[in-house]
C-alpha positions in Angstrom: 120.1 -131.8 51.3 119.6 -134.0 48.4 119.0 -132.4 44.9 116.6 -133.7 42.2 117.8 -133.7 38.6 115.0 -133.9 36.4 114.9 -132.0 33.2 111.9 -129.9 32.2 110.0 -130.4 28.9 106.7 -130.4 27.4 104.5 -133.5 27.6 104.2 -134.0 24.2 107.6 -134.1 23.5 107.9 -137.4 25.2 109.8 -140.2 23.1 112.1 -143.1 23.3 115.0 -140.5 22.9 114.5 -138.8 25.9 115.4 -141.9 28.0 118.9 -142.5 29.7 119.3 -145.4 32.1 119.7 -143.8 35.4 122.4 -146.5 36.6 124.8 -144.1 38.5 122.8 -143.7 41.5 122.2 -147.2 41.8 126.0 -148.8 41.3 126.7 -148.5 45.0 123.6 -150.7 45.4 124.2 -153.2 42.6 127.7 -153.6 43.7 126.6 -154.4 47.2 124.2 -156.9 45.8 126.7 -158.7 43.6 128.9 -158.9 46.7 126.2 -160.6 48.8 125.3 -162.9 46.1 128.8 -164.3 46.0 128.9 -164.5 50.0 125.5 -166.0 50.6 125.0 -168.0 47.3 128.4 -169.6 46.9 126.8 -172.9 47.0 124.5 -172.3 44.2 127.4 -171.0 42.0 129.7 -174.2 43.2 126.9 -176.5 41.4 128.4 -174.8 38.0 131.6 -177.0 38.5 130.1 -179.9 39.3 128.0 -182.7 37.0 124.5 -181.1 37.6 121.2 -183.3 37.7 119.1 -183.8 34.7 116.0 -181.1 35.1 113.0 -182.2 33.2 110.7 -179.3 32.1 107.3 -180.3 30.9 105.9 -176.8 30.1 106.5 -175.4 26.9 104.7 -172.1 26.6 103.3 -169.5 28.8 100.1 -171.1 31.1 98.6 -168.6 32.9 96.0 -169.6 35.6 93.2 -167.7 33.7 91.0 -165.8 36.3 91.2 -168.0 39.2 94.8 -167.8 41.1 96.3 -170.7 42.4 98.8 -169.2 44.6 99.7 -166.1 46.5 102.3 -165.0 48.8 100.2 -162.4 50.9 100.7 -164.8 54.1 104.5 -164.5 53.8 104.3 -168.1 52.5 103.0 -169.3 49.2 99.8 -170.6 49.4 96.7 -171.1 47.5 94.0 -168.1 48.1 91.4 -170.6 49.0 93.7 -171.7 52.2 94.2 -167.9 53.6 91.6 -167.3 56.7 91.0 -163.7 55.1 89.3 -162.3 51.9 91.8 -162.1 48.8 91.0 -160.6 45.3 93.6 -161.1 43.1 93.8 -159.7 39.4 95.6 -162.3 37.3 97.6 -161.5 34.2 95.1 -163.3 31.8 92.2 -160.7 33.2 94.8 -157.8 32.6 95.7 -158.7 29.3 92.3 -159.7 28.0 91.1 -156.4 29.3 93.8 -154.2 27.8 94.3 -152.6 31.4 97.9 -150.9 30.9 97.9 -149.3 34.4 97.5 -150.6 38.2 94.3 -148.1 38.4 92.7 -149.9 35.2 93.6 -153.3 36.5 92.1 -152.2 40.1 88.9 -151.7 38.4 88.1 -155.5 39.0 88.2 -155.1 42.7 84.7 -154.4 44.1 84.7 -151.9 46.9 87.7 -149.9 45.9 87.4 -146.4 44.4 90.1 -143.9 43.3 90.9 -140.6 44.9 92.5 -137.8 42.7 95.9 -136.3 43.7 94.4 -134.9 47.2 96.6 -132.7 49.1 99.9 -133.5 47.1 99.3 -137.3 47.2 100.0 -137.5 43.3 99.8 -140.9 42.0 98.1 -144.1 42.5 95.6 -143.4 45.7 92.7 -145.6 46.2 90.0 -146.3 48.7 89.1 -149.9 50.0 85.9 -151.0 52.0 85.9 -147.2 52.5 89.4 -146.7 54.1 92.4 -144.9 52.2 95.3 -147.3 51.0 98.1 -145.0 50.0 100.3 -146.5 52.8 99.6 -150.2 52.3 101.0 -150.4 48.3 103.4 -153.4 48.2 105.7 -154.5 45.4 106.6 -158.2 46.2 105.7 -157.8 49.6 107.9 -154.9 50.5 106.7 -151.4 50.9 105.9 -149.4 48.1 104.5 -146.1 49.6 106.2 -143.4 47.2 103.8 -141.2 45.2 103.6 -142.3 41.5 101.6 -143.9 38.9 102.2 -147.7 38.7 102.5 -149.7 35.5 101.6 -153.4 35.0 104.0 -154.5 32.0 106.0 -156.3 34.8 103.4 -157.8 37.0 102.5 -161.4 37.2 99.2 -160.6 39.2 97.7 -158.1 42.0 97.0 -159.5 45.4 94.5 -157.5 47.1 94.4 -158.6 50.9 91.2 -157.2 52.3 91.0 -156.1 55.9 93.8 -155.1 58.4 97.0 -156.8 58.0 99.6 -154.7 60.4 100.8 -158.3 61.6 101.8 -159.6 58.4 102.9 -156.1 56.8 103.6 -153.6 59.6 101.8 -150.2 59.8 98.8 -149.9 57.6 95.0 -149.2 57.2 91.5 -150.9 57.7 90.8 -151.7 54.3 93.7 -154.1 53.2 96.9 -154.6 51.4 97.5 -153.9 47.5 100.4 -156.4 46.6 102.0 -156.0 43.0 103.6 -159.1 42.2 106.5 -159.0 39.5 107.2 -161.6 37.0 110.5 -163.6 37.2 112.4 -165.7 34.9 111.6 -169.3 34.3 113.0 -172.2 32.8 110.7 -172.5 29.9 110.3 -170.0 27.3 108.1 -166.9 27.3 108.9 -164.8 24.5 106.2 -162.3 23.3 106.2 -158.6 21.2 103.1 -156.9 21.0 102.2 -153.5 19.2 99.0 -151.8 20.1 97.3 -148.5 18.4 93.8 -146.8 19.1 91.8 -143.9 19.3 92.7 -140.5 21.0 96.6 -141.1 19.9 96.9 -144.4 21.9 100.1 -146.4 20.9 101.9 -148.9 22.5 104.8 -151.2 22.2 105.7 -154.1 24.8 107.5 -157.2 25.0 108.2 -160.0 27.3 111.3 -162.1 26.9 112.5 -165.2 28.8 115.6 -166.9 28.0 117.0 -170.5 29.7 120.6 -169.9 29.6 121.8 -172.9 31.6 120.2 -176.0 33.4 119.1 -174.0 36.4 119.4 -170.3 34.9 117.2 -168.0 33.2 116.8 -164.5 32.4 113.8 -162.4 31.4 113.1 -158.7 30.5 110.1 -156.9 30.1 109.7 -153.5 28.3 107.0 -151.1 27.4 106.3 -147.7 25.8 102.9 -146.2 25.7 101.6 -143.1 24.5 97.9 -141.7 25.0 95.9 -138.5 24.2 92.3 -137.9 25.5 89.2 -136.9 24.3 89.2 -133.9 26.3 90.8 -130.8 25.3 91.4 -127.2 26.1 88.4 -125.1 24.1 90.7 -122.1 23.8 94.6 -123.9 22.8 93.5 -127.7 22.0 95.7 -129.1 24.6 94.6 -132.1 25.9 96.0 -134.5 28.8 98.4 -136.9 27.8 100.5 -140.1 29.2 103.9 -140.7 27.8 105.3 -143.9 29.9 108.2 -146.3 29.2 109.3 -149.2 31.7 112.2 -151.6 31.4 112.7 -154.3 34.1 115.4 -157.0 33.4 115.9 -159.9 36.0 118.0 -163.3 36.2 117.6 -166.1 38.3 120.1 -168.7 39.3 119.7 -172.0 40.8 116.1 -172.5 39.7 115.1 -176.1 41.0 117.9 -176.2 43.3 118.0 -175.8 47.2 119.3 -172.3 46.4 117.6 -169.8 44.1 118.9 -166.3 43.6 117.0 -163.9 41.8 118.1 -160.0 40.7 116.0 -157.6 39.4 115.5 -154.0 38.7 112.7 -152.1 37.7 112.8 -148.6 35.8 109.7 -146.6 34.7 109.6 -143.2 33.5 106.4 -140.8 33.1 105.9 -137.7 31.3 102.5 -137.0 31.6 100.2 -133.9 31.2 98.3 -133.8 34.5 94.5 -133.5 34.7 92.8 -132.0 37.7 89.3 -132.7 36.2 86.2 -130.4 36.5 85.0 -128.3 39.1 81.4 -128.7 40.9 78.5 -126.5 40.5 75.6 -126.5 43.1 77.5 -129.7 44.9 77.3 -131.6 41.6 79.9 -131.9 38.8 79.7 -129.5 36.1 78.0 -131.6 33.5 78.0 -128.8 30.8 81.7 -128.7 30.9 82.2 -132.5 31.2 79.9 -133.6 28.3 81.6 -130.9 26.1 85.0 -132.7 27.2 86.6 -129.5 28.6 90.0 -129.7 30.0 91.7 -127.0 32.1 95.4 -127.7 31.6 98.0 -125.7 29.4 100.9 -126.7 27.3 103.2 -126.1 30.0 101.6 -128.5 32.4 103.7 -131.3 33.5 103.8 -134.8 35.6 107.3 -136.4 35.5 108.4 -139.1 37.6 111.4 -141.7 37.7 111.2 -145.1 39.6 114.3 -147.3 40.1 113.7 -150.3 42.2 116.9 -153.0 42.4 115.8 -156.2 44.4 118.0 -159.4 45.5 115.9 -162.3 46.4 117.5 -165.4 47.9 115.5 -168.7 48.7 117.2 -171.3 50.4 115.1 -174.5 50.5 116.5 -176.4 54.0 114.0 -179.0 53.6 110.7 -180.1 52.2 108.9 -178.2 54.9 111.3 -175.6 55.6 112.4 -172.4 54.0 114.2 -169.4 54.3 113.8 -166.2 52.2 115.8 -162.8 52.6 115.1 -159.9 50.4 117.3 -156.7 49.9 115.8 -153.9 48.1 117.0 -150.4 47.2 114.3 -147.9 45.8 114.5 -144.1 44.4 111.7 -142.3 43.2 111.6 -138.9 41.8 108.6 -137.0 40.9 107.9 -133.5 40.0 104.5 -132.0 38.6 102.6 -128.7 37.6 98.7 -129.3 37.7 96.1 -126.7 36.9 93.0 -127.1 39.1 89.9 -126.4 36.9 87.6 -123.4 37.6 83.8 -122.9 36.8 84.4 -119.6 34.6 86.7 -121.1 31.6 88.7 -118.4 29.9 91.9 -118.4 28.0 94.0 -117.1 31.2 92.0 -118.7 33.9 93.0 -122.0 33.1 96.7 -121.1 34.0 95.6 -120.1 37.9 95.5 -122.3 40.7 98.5 -124.0 39.9 99.5 -127.0 42.1 103.3 -127.4 41.9 105.4 -130.0 43.9 108.7 -132.0 43.7 109.5 -135.2 45.4 112.4 -137.4 45.9 112.3 -140.8 48.3 114.7 -143.2 48.8 113.9 -146.6 50.6 116.3 -149.3 51.9 114.9 -152.8 53.1 116.3 -155.7 54.6 113.2 -158.6 54.8 114.1 -162.3 56.1 111.4 -165.0 56.6 111.9 -168.4 57.9 108.7 -170.8 57.2 108.6 -174.6 58.5 106.0 -177.7 59.2 106.2 -179.5 61.9 104.5 -181.9 64.6 104.1 -181.3 68.0 102.3 -183.5 70.6 100.5 -185.0 67.4 99.4 -181.7 66.2 100.8 -180.0 62.7 102.2 -176.7 63.0 102.7 -174.1 60.1 105.2 -171.6 61.6 106.2 -168.4 60.0 108.7 -165.9 61.5 110.6 -163.0 60.2 112.4 -159.9 60.9 112.6 -156.5 58.7 114.3 -153.4 58.6 112.9 -150.3 56.5 115.1 -146.8 56.2 113.0 -144.1 54.2 114.2 -140.5 53.4 111.9 -138.5 51.6 112.1 -134.8 50.8 109.8 -132.2 49.3 109.8 -129.1 47.7 107.5 -126.4 46.1 108.4 -125.1 42.8 109.0 -121.4 42.1 106.9 -119.6 39.2 109.6 -118.4 36.5 106.9 -116.9 34.6 104.1 -114.1 35.9 100.8 -114.3 37.8 98.6 -114.7 34.6 101.1 -116.9 32.7 103.1 -118.9 35.3 105.8 -121.1 34.3 107.3 -123.8 36.6 110.3 -126.3 35.8 111.4 -129.1 37.6 114.4 -128.4 39.8 113.4 -124.5 40.1 112.3 -124.5 44.0 111.2 -121.4 45.8 113.5 -120.0 48.9 111.4 -121.8 51.3 112.9 -124.7 53.1 111.8 -128.2 51.8 109.8 -130.5 54.0 111.3 -133.7 54.9 110.9 -137.0 56.6 113.6 -139.6 57.8 112.2 -142.8 59.3 113.9 -146.2 60.6 111.7 -149.0 61.4 112.6 -152.3 62.9 110.1 -155.2 63.0 109.9 -158.7 64.1 107.0 -160.9 63.9 106.1 -164.7 64.3 102.7 -166.7 63.3 101.6 -170.2 64.1 98.8 -172.0 62.1 97.8 -175.2 64.4 95.7 -177.9 63.2 94.6 -179.0 66.9 91.9 -181.4 65.6 91.1 -182.8 62.0 90.0 -180.1 59.5 90.3 -177.7 62.1 92.9 -174.7 62.3 93.8 -171.8 64.4 96.0 -169.2 63.7 97.8 -166.7 65.7 100.1 -164.2 65.0 102.3 -161.0 66.7 104.4 -158.5 65.4 106.4 -155.7 66.8 107.4 -152.7 65.1 109.5 -150.1 66.7 109.8 -146.9 64.7 112.3 -143.7 64.9 111.1 -140.7 62.7 112.0 -137.0 62.3 109.9 -134.9 60.2 110.1 -131.3 59.2 107.1 -129.3 58.1 107.2 -126.3 56.0 104.4 -123.7 55.6 105.4 -120.4 53.8 108.7 -119.8 55.1 108.2 -121.3 58.7 109.7 -124.7 59.4 108.3 -126.9 62.3 110.3 -130.2 63.3 109.0 -133.4 64.8 110.7 -136.4 66.2 108.7 -139.3 67.2 109.6 -142.8 68.7 107.0 -145.3 68.6 106.6 -149.1 69.3 103.4 -150.7 68.4 102.2 -154.2 68.5 99.9 -155.8 65.9 97.8 -159.2 66.1 96.1 -161.8 63.6 94.0 -164.5 64.6 91.9 -166.9 62.6 89.8 -169.7 63.4 89.1 -172.3 59.8 87.0 -175.3 59.5 88.1 -177.2 56.1 85.9 -180.2 56.0 86.9 -181.0 52.4 89.5 -179.7 50.0 87.2 -177.7 48.3 85.3 -176.2 51.5 86.8 -173.5 53.8 85.0 -171.6 56.5 86.8 -168.9 58.9 86.4 -166.5 61.5 89.1 -163.8 61.7 90.3 -161.1 63.6 93.1 -158.7 62.7 94.1 -155.2 63.7 96.5 -152.2 62.2 98.1 -149.1 63.2 99.4 -146.3 61.6 101.7 -143.8 63.8 101.5 -139.8 64.0 104.7 -139.5 62.0 103.7 -142.0 59.2 103.7 -141.2 55.4 106.0 -138.2 55.5 103.8 -136.0 57.7 103.4 -135.1 61.0 99.6 -135.8 61.5 99.1 -134.3 64.9 101.6 -135.7 67.2 99.6 -134.8 70.4 97.1 -137.6 69.4 97.5 -141.4 69.4 98.4 -143.4 66.5 95.6 -144.7 64.2 94.2 -148.0 65.2 92.0 -150.3 63.2 90.4 -153.4 64.4 88.6 -156.1 61.7 86.4 -158.8 62.2 85.7 -161.0 59.1 83.4 -164.2 58.9 83.8 -166.1 55.5 83.4 -168.8 53.1 85.5 -170.0 50.1 84.2 -172.6 47.9 85.9 -174.3 44.9 83.3 -175.8 42.5 83.3 -177.5 39.4 86.3 -179.8 40.3 88.2 -176.5 41.4 87.8 -174.6 38.3 85.8 -172.1 39.8 86.2 -170.3 43.0 83.4 -168.6 45.1 83.9 -166.5 48.3 81.7 -164.7 50.5 82.7 -162.4 53.7 80.9 -160.3 56.2 83.0 -157.8 58.2 83.0 -155.2 60.6 85.6 -152.7 60.8 86.4 -149.9 63.3 89.1 -147.0 63.0 90.1 -144.6 65.8 92.1 -141.3 65.5 91.7 -141.2 61.6 94.3 -139.0 60.1 93.5 -136.3 57.5 94.8 -137.3 53.8 95.8 -133.7 52.9 99.5 -133.0 53.4 98.9 -129.1 53.2 96.3 -128.9 56.2 97.5 -132.1 58.4 99.3 -129.5 60.8 96.3 -127.6 61.2 93.5 -130.1 61.0 95.5 -133.6 61.5 92.7 -135.8 62.7 89.9 -136.1 60.4 87.5 -138.5 62.4 87.9 -139.6 65.9 85.9 -143.0 65.3 84.1 -144.5 62.1 83.3 -148.0 61.3 82.4 -149.7 58.1 80.3 -152.9 57.8 80.1 -154.9 54.5 79.2 -158.1 52.6 81.4 -159.2 49.8 80.8 -161.7 47.1 83.2 -162.8 44.5 83.3 -165.4 41.6 86.4 -166.3 39.7 87.2 -169.3 37.3 85.8 -171.4 34.6 82.1 -172.4 34.3 82.8 -174.6 31.2 86.0 -175.2 29.1 84.9 -172.2 26.8 83.5 -169.9 29.4 85.3 -168.1 32.1 83.8 -165.4 34.5 85.5 -162.9 37.2 82.9 -160.7 39.1 82.7 -159.0 42.6 80.0 -157.4 44.5 80.7 -155.3 47.5 77.7 -153.5 49.7 79.2 -151.1 52.3 77.2 -149.5 55.3 79.8 -146.9 56.5 79.1 -144.4 59.3 80.9 -141.9 61.2 80.7 -142.3 64.9 82.8 -139.8 66.4 84.1 -136.6 64.7 87.7 -135.1 65.3 88.3 -133.4 68.8 89.3 -130.0 67.4 87.8 -128.7 64.2 85.4 -131.4 63.7 81.9 -130.9 62.3 79.1 -132.5 64.3 77.0 -132.6 61.6 79.1 -135.3 60.1 77.9 -137.8 63.0 75.9 -140.6 61.5 77.1 -139.7 58.0 78.8 -142.2 55.6 82.8 -141.3 55.0 84.0 -139.6 52.0 84.7 -141.6 48.7 82.7 -144.8 49.9 79.8 -145.8 47.5 77.2 -147.9 49.4 77.1 -150.8 46.2 79.9 -151.6 43.8 79.7 -154.3 41.0 82.1 -155.6 38.3 81.8 -158.4 35.9 84.1 -159.7 33.0 83.6 -162.9 30.9 84.6 -164.4 27.8 83.8 -167.6 25.6 86.1 -169.2 23.7 84.7 -170.0 19.9 85.9 -172.2 17.4 89.1 -171.8 15.3 90.9 -169.6 18.0 88.3 -166.9 18.3 87.2 -165.5 21.5 84.6 -162.8 22.5 84.0 -161.3 26.0 82.7 -158.3 27.7 82.0 -156.6 31.3 80.9 -153.8 33.2 81.6 -151.7 36.3 79.3 -150.2 38.4 79.6 -147.8 41.3 76.6 -146.0 43.4 77.2 -142.2 44.3 79.7 -141.1 46.8 80.8 -137.9 48.2 83.9 -135.6 48.5 84.8 -131.9 49.3 82.6 -131.8 52.3 82.5 -128.5 54.2 84.2 -127.9 57.4 83.6 -126.0 60.6 80.0 -125.8 61.8 78.4 -125.8 58.2 75.6 -128.6 57.5 76.4 -131.5 55.8 75.9 -130.7 52.2 78.9 -132.2 50.6 79.8 -132.3 46.8 78.7 -135.5 45.1 79.1 -137.3 42.1 76.4 -139.7 41.0 76.4 -143.5 40.2 77.5 -145.0 37.0 77.8 -147.8 35.0 80.6 -148.5 32.4 80.5 -151.5 29.9 83.5 -152.8 27.5 83.8 -155.4 25.3 86.5 -157.7 23.5 87.2 -159.9 20.6 90.5 -161.8 19.7 92.0 -164.2 17.6 94.6 -166.4 19.1 97.2 -168.4 17.2 100.0 -170.8 18.3 102.4 -168.0 16.6 100.4 -164.8 16.6 97.2 -163.0 18.3 95.1 -160.3 17.5 92.9 -158.4 19.7 90.2 -155.8 19.5 89.0 -153.8 22.7 86.1 -151.1 23.3 86.1 -149.6 26.2 83.3 -147.5 27.6 81.1 -148.8 24.5 78.1 -146.7 25.2 80.7 -143.2 26.1 79.2 -142.8 29.2 80.1 -139.5 31.0 81.1 -140.7 34.3 83.3 -139.4 37.3 86.5 -141.8 38.4 88.7 -140.2 40.7 87.6 -137.7 43.2 89.1 -135.4 45.3 88.0 -136.1 48.9 89.0 -132.8 50.4 88.6 -130.7 47.4 86.2 -129.2 45.0 87.1 -131.3 41.9 86.4 -134.6 40.1 88.1 -136.5 37.0 85.9 -137.6 34.3 86.4 -141.2 33.5 87.7 -142.6 30.6 85.5 -141.9 27.2 84.9 -144.3 24.6 88.1 -145.9 23.2 89.1 -148.3 20.3 92.3 -150.5 20.8 93.6 -152.8 18.3 96.3 -154.9 19.5 98.4 -157.8 18.0 101.2 -160.0 19.6 103.7 -162.2 18.2 104.8 -165.2 20.2 108.0 -167.3 19.8 
C-alpha cells in the first residue's frame, strides 16, 4: 500500500521556505530517461564530436502568435488549426498574459460553451463542462492523459488547445464535449528572458520568470518558475478567515539536437499548492443565498486546507526520418498527491456551524505512459495521403483515503496522512492502444479523413463504503472511429463535415460506475466552416453539431455505487461562432459565441426520475459569449477589455420521483479591462477584473446544494523586465 507524505499546516503559513524539491521518488525515472537518451539519441550526441553545420537564427525575441494560433498538435501532427476538420479553440499565451489569467480555470473563460463544476463528489481540482458534457477525463498535457484531480497553473504553458467533440480515436477513452490539451513551453535557440512581479488587492502577490538560454549550436535549456499568493474579498464574519491561494511551480527543460534530424527534450514540472478550500454558499428556495453572497460571507475556518504536489517528468524524442516522415516517442512518469479538508456552507451561519459538514479526502496517483507516433505523406495512385499511426501504453495506479478527525464533533481537526481505520479505495489500470488514420486527397481540394483506434483496458477497482470494501475487475476492449470530409477551394477557406465517437468504460476514472451497464458511448456529427480573412491575420469559424450520449455515468464518486447511471440517453445540439486575430495592425480581437439546446431523452434505468425527461442537463447554459479586444496606441501604450456572459443553469436537482425543481444560478455578465506600457526592456500592465464588482456564481455543484461566487473586483499592477 502506498503511503502519502504531506505535512500539515495552515494555508496562511505557506511560503517559499516550505518548499523542498521532491526528487527522491523521481530518481529511478530520471535514471531510466537518461539511459534511454544515450541509447536512442546517440546519433544526436555523436554530432558533438564533428564539425557542426552553421545554424542561422533570425528570431531575436519572444514572438507569440497573438490571438490567432498558427499551429497545434491535437491531431497528432503539427498543423494549422485552420486545416483540422473539427472545431478547435486555442487560448494563446498572448491572451493569457494580457488578461492576467494565472490559472487554467481563468484562461478557459475564453472558451465559449464551457462551464465550471465545483469539487463535486470528491473531484477536487479542475472540473469543467464543455458543450454540456463533463471533461474530468479529458484533460491532457502535451497530448498525454492528465486526469489526476488537481488545480492546474499556466506559468509553463505556451497555449491551451480545446478540440471540441468526441476525440477517442485520437486520444483514447473520453467524452462527447471535447479534449482540453495544455501545451508546455519548450527550449528554443533564441533567447527569451523575462522576470515579472505583480501586486494587487486582496493580497495578490506573484513573482514569475521565464528564462531561455542557448548553450550550443543545437542545444538550449529553459526554466519557468512561479510563486503566487492570493487572498479574497470574502471572509468568515466571526473569525475573519478568508479563502486563500498559495501556489508555486518550477519547470526546467533542456533540448538537444534542435534543428537536426534527432531532437530530444527532457522536462520536469513541479507544482505545489497550499490553499484554503472554498465550498461556496448554499441555496435558499432553489436560488443562491444572495444575502450571504453580497455580504461576502465565507464558511471556512483556519484549519481548512487544500494541499497538492504534482511531479511530471517527460522525455520527448523526435526523429525526422525525411522531410515528409517523422517518428515521435514520448515517455512520461507522473506522481500526483492531494489532500484536503473543506467545509460546506449552511444557511444558518454561526461560529460553530461553519465547522460542520467537513469534506475530507486524500489521493495519490501514479501514471506511466509510453506513446509513439509515426506520420508520413506519400503519393498512391496519383493521390496524396497523410498517414499517422501509433501505439500507446498507459499504467494508472490511484489510491484514496478518508481523513480521521483528531478533534471533536463540534471542533473537528484533520491533517494530511491521518487516515480513518476504514480501508482505502483504490484503482489500477493498464491500457494498451493502437490507432491509424489516413487523410486522402482523392480529387484536388477534397480530402477524406478516416481513423480507427483500438483500446484494451485491464482494470481493478476497490470501492469502500464505511468499512465495507467491494472489488471489481474489468477487461474492456473498445473501438473508436473518426471521419471527415473536407473541401478547401482556396488556402483561406475550409468547409467540412465530420463524425466521431468516444467511449468511457465502466471502471474509468478510479470508480466502478456500475459494471452491470455498458460503457458510456458518445457520437458527434459536426458541420463547420473556417475562413482566414484579411490576408490570414483574422480567423473566423462556425460549427453546427449534434451530440448524443448513452449510459452517462454519475459524476459523484461517493454515490456512484448506488446510483451509477445519471441518464440513459441525452443529446446536445449547438451552434458555435468564433473570431480570433487582427482586424488592423493595431487592433486585435478574440471572441466566441455558443448556443446550446440540450435535452435528456431517457433517464437512468434504476433510480431515474422520469420528470427529467425533456429537460436540459445540469450546468449547461443555453447561451455563452466571451469577448476580449485590445488596441495598440502610440509610444508603447495598449488598452483593452472584454466581457464574459453565461445564461442561467441548474445543479443539485432532486432524485427519486420528485418534480423537476432544481437549484438554479442566474445569468451574469462580467467585465474586465487592461492598460499596458511596453518597451523593449520592460513592460508595465494594470488589470481590473470584474470592473463593476458583479456578484455572480462561477462554479456549481451539479449534484449538490452549493455554488461558489466568482472573483470580486480586483486590481492587479504588474511589471516585467526583459533581457
